[in-house]
N, C-alpha and C positions, 0 to 999 in steps of 0.2 A: 492649339491641340485640343481636340475635343474628346471628355471622357465623361463617364456614367453621371447622368444629372446636369451636365452641362453640354448640351449638343449643340450645335450651330444652326438652328432651323432658319436662318435667313437665306443661307447657302442653298438648303434642301429646296425651299421655296422656288428658288430659280431654277432647279432641275427641272428637264423635260419629264420625267420620271416620275415625277412627284403628282400623286393621285391622291392623296390622305388629308383630307380638309373637314374639321366637324363644323357642322352648320346645320341651322333648321332642326334643332334636337332641344326638349326642356333641359334646363339644369334639374339638379335632385329637389324633391320636395321635403325641406327639413328646415329646421331653425324656426317655425314658426309656433303660435299658440294655437292647439287644436281645439280650446275649449272656445276661444273668443272668436274663432274662424266658423262655429258650430251654432248658428241661429235656434236651430230646432231643439238643440240639445238644453240651451239655455232656458227657450220657454218651458221645456217641459220640467227642468228642476225648478223654478218659480213656482209655475202650476201647480206641481204633486207635494209642493212642500218642503221644499231643501235649499231655498234661496239663501237662508244663512251659510251656507257653504260655500258660497260663489267665491271667497277667497283660495279655498282650499283647491277649488276645480280650476280654478286660474294658475295655479302651480302646478297640478298635473297636466293641464294642458302644455305648458309648456315644455315641461319634461316629457310626454308622448309626442311631441313635436320637435323633439331636439335630434341634431344629426347625431349625438352619442348613444341616446336609447334606440334610434333606428338601427344604427348598426348592430346593436347587441342582438336585436332581433333575428337580423341575419347571421351573425356569427353562430347563435345558439343552433340555428337550423342548417346551419354548413359543416357543424361538426355532432352527430349525434350521438346519444350518450351509449355506452359500451358497459355489458355486463362483464363482472369479476365474479366467477363461481367458486374460485379458489385462490388463496396466495401462494406463492412460491412455494413453501412447504408442503401443501395438499391442504391447509385447513380451511373448513368452508366460509367464503366472505359472504355471498349471494346479497352483493353491493353492485351499485350503478355508477360510474362515474360519468359525470356532466363536464359540459366546457363552461369555464367561468361565466361567459355571459348568461348561461341559463341561472347558474347561482346567482349573479346581479339583478336579474330582471326578477327573481323570486325574492330577493333582499328588498327591493324596491316596491315590490307588492305587499310585502309582508310590513314593513316600515310605514306604508299608506293603509293599513287595517283594512284592506280589501279582503282579508280570510276572517275576519272578527270584528269589525268596528261597530255594528248595530248590537254585537252582544256585547262588546266592551262599554257601550256609552247609548244606552238606548234612549230614545227621545225623537219626537216628533221627524220625521223626513230623515231619520238616521238610515233606513234602508234606502231609499231615492239617492241620498248622497253615496251610498257606497257603490248603487248599482253605477251612478254616473260617473264614478272616480273607474270603477271596472270597465266600463264603456269607452273611455278614454286607452288606458291602461291596455286593454285588449287587443285594440287597433293596432300595436306595435307589434304584439307576437301572440298567439293564442294558445301553443301547446303548455310553456309554465302554467296556463290558467287551469288547468285540469286540478293539481293539487291544493290551488289557491280556492278553487271551487267546493273539493271535496271537505276540506278544513271546515270553510265556513258553512257548510251543509249538514256537519256531523252532531252539531250543539244540539238540536231539536230531540234527537236519536239519543244522544247520552244522557239528557235529561231523563229519561226514562229509568235509569238507574243513578239516583241521587249521588249515592255514595262514589260510585265510580265517577261521575261526573266532576265530583268533588275533587277529585285525586288529579284529573287530565284536563280540566278546563283553565287552570291558570297558564298553563304551558301552550295550549291550542290559542286561546287569546291573546299569546303574548305578541309584542311588536317586536321581537327579535328573530331573525332567521338564522337557525342553528342547524346547519347540514350536516353535522360530525356523526359519524357511526357508532354510537355510545348509546347507554341504558337511559330510558326516558327520562330519568329522575336525575342525570347529570346534565340535562340540556337547559338552554335558554329559552326556547322555544320549539314547540311541536308541530308538525304536520299529519294529516289524517287520509288515508285513503279507502278505499272502498274494496271488496271481492264478491261480487256473487254470481258471475256467469260462467257456466260448465259448459264443456263443449256439446253434452248431448242433450241441454236444454235450451240455451241461449236464452231469451225473453221468459220462457216456461221456467222459470225460477222452482217452482214447485216440483220438477224434475229433479231437483239436485240431489246428488249423492253423496257429498260429504257428509259424515257422521260428528257427532259429539257427544261424549260421555262425560258426566260429572266426575271429578276428580273426589269429591267428598261430598258437601250438600247439594241440593238439587234447588234450583229457583233462580229468581232474579239476583243478581250479584255474586252468585257462586261461580266457582272456577271450572271450565269443562275443556277437555281435549279434543281436539279437531284431527280428522283423518279424512284426507281426499285432495281434489285436484281440483284448481281453478285455472279455466283458459284464459281469462283477460283480467288482468289486475294493473292497473297504471300506477303510477307513480311507486314504484316498490320500496322506495327509500323511505317512505313514510314510518313515523315514529309508532302507529296502530294503524289497525284495519277493521271496518264494519264488514262482518262476511255472515252469510247465513248458512247452517247448516242442520242437518235432520236430528233432533234429539229424541228422548222418547216421548215427550209430548207433541213433537211436529216440527216443522221447520220454524227454526229459532235465529235471532241476531244474537251476535258476538261481538264484543271489542277484543280484539286478538293484536297484542303489541309484537314487536321485533324481538324485542329483549323478553325473557322470563321476569315477574316481578323481583325473583329472591337473586336476580342476575343470571348470565348466561344467554346465550343466541336461543330464541325460541327457533325450533324448526321449521322455517318458512321456506323452503327451498326454489329458489330461480333456477326455473328449467332454460330459459330461452326469451329474449326481447323479440317482440313485433315488429316484421319488416312492415312498416305502413306506408301507404302512398303520401298522407299529410300527417300533420302533428310530429313532425320528425324530432322536435326538442324534446319532447314527453316521452319517457319510456313506457311502455306497454309490455306487461309479461306475462308468462303463464308460470303458474308455480304450485308446488304439493306443500300438501300439511302432513307432517309426518309427527301425530301427536303434537301440535302447535297448543299452547294453551291460550285461553280468552276465558273473559267475564260474560255471562249471560246477560242481555240487556232486556226488560223486561220479562216476560212470562214465555215458558215454552210454549211453542206452536202459535206465537203471535209474533215471529219475526218478520214478514211481511208487512205489517200495517207498522210495524217500528221503522224498519228501514226506508219505508215509503216517504216517510217525514223527511229525511234524508235527499231522498231520490227527487221529492218534490223540489227542492232546493236548487240541485245540481240542474234540473230540468228547467229552471226559470234562468241560472245561468246559460244555459245552451241557447236561451231566447235571447238574451242579452248579447251572449259574443257574436250569436248571428247577425245583430242588428247591428255591430261593433264591425263586423267582416263587412256589411252592405257600404257602412259609413267609409271605411278605409277605400273601398272599390272605389266609388263616387268621387274621393279626394285624390286618387291617381288618375282618374278618365278626364277630369274638369282641366286639373293642372296640366296634364299632356297636351290635352286640346287646346288651351289657352297659348301655348307656345309652339304648336308645332303648325308650320303653313303647309296646304296643299291647294292646288287650284288656284293660286291668287290671293288667299285670303287663310286666315288662321280658322284651323278646323271649329274652334268655337264659335265662329261667326258662320258656319254651314248649317243652313236650315235642318238637313234630316239629321245632322249630330247632334244639334240642340234637340231636336225630338228624343234622340235616344239618351242624352244626358239627362234631360230634364224626367224622362220616364224613370230613369234610375234613382233621380233625386226622390222623386213620389213614394218608389217601391222602399227606400233607406229610410224616408221619415214616418212611414207606415209602422215600417218595423220598431222604429224606437218608440213612437207612441204608445205602441201596446205593450212594450216591454217595462217602460216607465210607470204604466197604469197598473203592471203587476208589484212593482216593486211599491206602490203608493199601498196596494193591498196587504203587503207584507208589513207597512207601517201601523197597521192595522187591526192586530192580530186579536184584539178583546172584541172587534165587532163580528157578528156571526155572519152577516150578510157579505162582508169583506172576504171573508173565509170562503165563504160559499163562490163567490167570484173566481177569487183564484184557484181552487179548487178547479173549475171547469176551464178556465181562461189560459192555465199552466198548459193544460193539454194542448188546446188549441194555438199557443203561442209555440208552445215544442215541434207541434205539427207543421204549424203553416210557414213561419218565418223560417225555421231551419230548412223546411223544403224549398226555400225560394232562394238560398244563397247560390247555389250552384249555378242556375242559370244569369243571376244578376253579377256575380263575379266573373263569370266568363264572358258577359256583354263589357264591362266595365276594361277586363284583360284586352279584348278585340279592340277598344278603343285605341290602345295602343299599338296596333299593329302586330308586326311581328316580333317586335320588342317584347311586347305583353307576354309571351310565352317563354321569353328566358329567365333563367332562375337568378339574376343578377337582378330583376324586378319583382318588386312586392305583387303585382297581380299575379304573377305565377306561383307564389306561395300561398294566396287567399286561394285560389282555385282548387289548388291540390288540398287545402284544408276545408274546403267548402262542405263536403259531404259526412264530414266527423260529426258536428253535433246535432245530424237527424238521425244518425244512424247509434250513436252511444246515448245511452241513459233511455231506451226504449224507441225503436224506430217509429215509422210512421204509423203502421195498424196498431201497433200498441198504441199509441196514441190516440187515434182514433176510436178505438177499443175502450179507451178510459173515458173520453167524452160519453159515450154510451152509458157507461158504468155509474157516473156523475149524474147524468140525468135519471137513472132510473133509482139509482140508491139515495141521492140528493136533490130530492126534486125542486128544492128552493134554489139549487143552483141554476136552473132554466128561468126561474121567477127573478133572480137578482139579475141574470144577463139581459133577458129581456127590459127589467128596470133601467139598465145600463142603458141599454140602447133605445129607450124611450125618452129619455133626456134630450134628444134631437129629434125627436117626431114633430112632424110640420116645419123642420124648415129645408128638405130638400125631398120633391116627389118621388124622386129616383129612389133614393134611401128608405122613404116609407114603403115602396113598393116592395123592394128588397127584402123588407123587415116583415111584411105580411106574408110572402112567399115563404119566407125561413118560418114560420110559425105554422102555415100549413103543411111544411115538409116535417117539421119536428112532431105534428099531430098525427101523421101517416106511419102506422105500426107496421106496416110491411116491409118486408127484405131492409130492414133498420141497418143489420150486420152489412149486408151487401152496398148499402148506400151511404157507408159511414164517412168515407172519405169526403162524399160531396156537400153532407151535413155539415161536418168541420169546417171544411172551406168557407161555406156559406155564412158560419156563424163566426169564423175568423176574419174575413174580409168585412162583413157588417159592423163586427167592434172596430175593425181599424178605422172604417170610414166614420161611423161615429165619433170616435176620439179625436179623429183629423179636424171634424166639424167643431168640435167642442174645444180642444187645446192647440191644432195646428194653422199653419197658414193657410189663409183662404182659399190662395191660388193652388195649393197643393190639395187642400181637400176637394174641390173641385174637379181638377185633375184625376184623381186618384177615383170617384164616383163615376166621371163619364167612361173612364178605361178599364175598371174594376168590377162595376156594378152595371151601369147604364150599357155599355157594349163591350163587354169582356174583349181582350186581344190576346194574342199568343204570346208573340216575342216582342222586345222591348222596341221601343221608337216609332208607336202607332199612336200617340196622343192624337186626340182630335184637333181639327184645324182652329186656330184660335186661341190655342193654350198658350199663356205667356211664357214659353219656354226658356227665354232668355233671362227674365226676372226669376224665375226658379232655381236656374243655374246660380246665378248671382247670389242668391238669398244662400244657398249651400255652401258658398266658398269666397266669402264677400272679398275677399282681397281681388278678385277678378271681376267685383262689379262695373 
């Protein structure tokens, strides 16, 4: 007798009606060390001063490549969060329920210090270490990275108000993830969110209409009452939120907790969760402030400069996460092509597919080298030149790297054929997720205009960029020519705003090329300069003849060398 789990496959195989045989398909890409298989990341970690963290990174690499961790990413996205506005008796809850997989991903991220390690243990290479760990972890699942990033990024803004920072930072930097719905003083670990966007203003935050009135005293550290509506607020279960509101002295920045200091729920009312095309595991909400209390950070009227310190770090993480998405797309594409055979041989051995795969690797490496160079600049907070570079290059990375992800992830998805668009495969999720980092935290035009502002208000940022580029002067005539043309374009004051995208692209590509020459693999650097600078191409798979495509692919995933 044949019952469930005990089918007689032998007799079925002899049936003339048997049609289903599974062959010529790849196994799941899992249970591998994502760090040891990433030569580019290893090289950047050492070059940028975090070689001391190799053991941590190998542990994270094994975790990120494990079947268990990968399954958590799928489960968190297959089970989106749900909003509970009230309990069964009618009391307001304003609470989001997440799948256990999401909580486990958050627990793992917090335990590794991805939200706080450079603040907990500042040392040379601390930001590079954190960036590399985050790069590996984020390849598994991106949605839960939103509260991790916001918690990491809030610290410089909170330090504008030392007495508030003293109260909150111990919980923020804790390695304990505590998702309970209770007062922040009762919790073993805290997470922080951000709410700037209003429906009438979008990126124009100075158009915000949310009002803030002092409850007693006026000034930094004093408590205010906020009334208004926020159109996008991600991670609404966070313990506190940095918000912008109009005070008497102008647009100001506040830390608004979910619970009032004396106890009781702060009137932060969640109206609905956003139904997003990607970033499904992460809850994003609309909310109303009906007299919610919060502390003013810094001075009235200085809200934008205060919160921009947080935004700069969230933009950095957007660049890093986009680089991670490219890396995961490359992994999925190469793995599939190594196992799939067509027209008599493996796809990996087909010349045109090698052209496509190597091109994807080149783009991924270029994204990584820029992100890790930014991490090194973060590690040198006392160096004005590094901070000037960070100011300009963060906007460049946020614009260019994040913009490149959708096309990159699509091409990787196509390498899998029809399977690539199925939700059981990670490539489909990567593609849905791809536009998020480019749009959030300031879309493309905002970043390009920010580049112009940096050039105008901090002219030393251009000097620092040119100094960075000059480190490879003379190494490649094509790159030298690109730098000369860039310098001429920057000196041309005509229609600069209209040309802002082309200027930002030229700066970003030049910086990536220079960094690849200095820190990357010489074959990748050559392919990048030939295909992005000398003769720029459109779609992937147009590397020039003679490019060592198989060697570039093998370097990207040594298990298939």
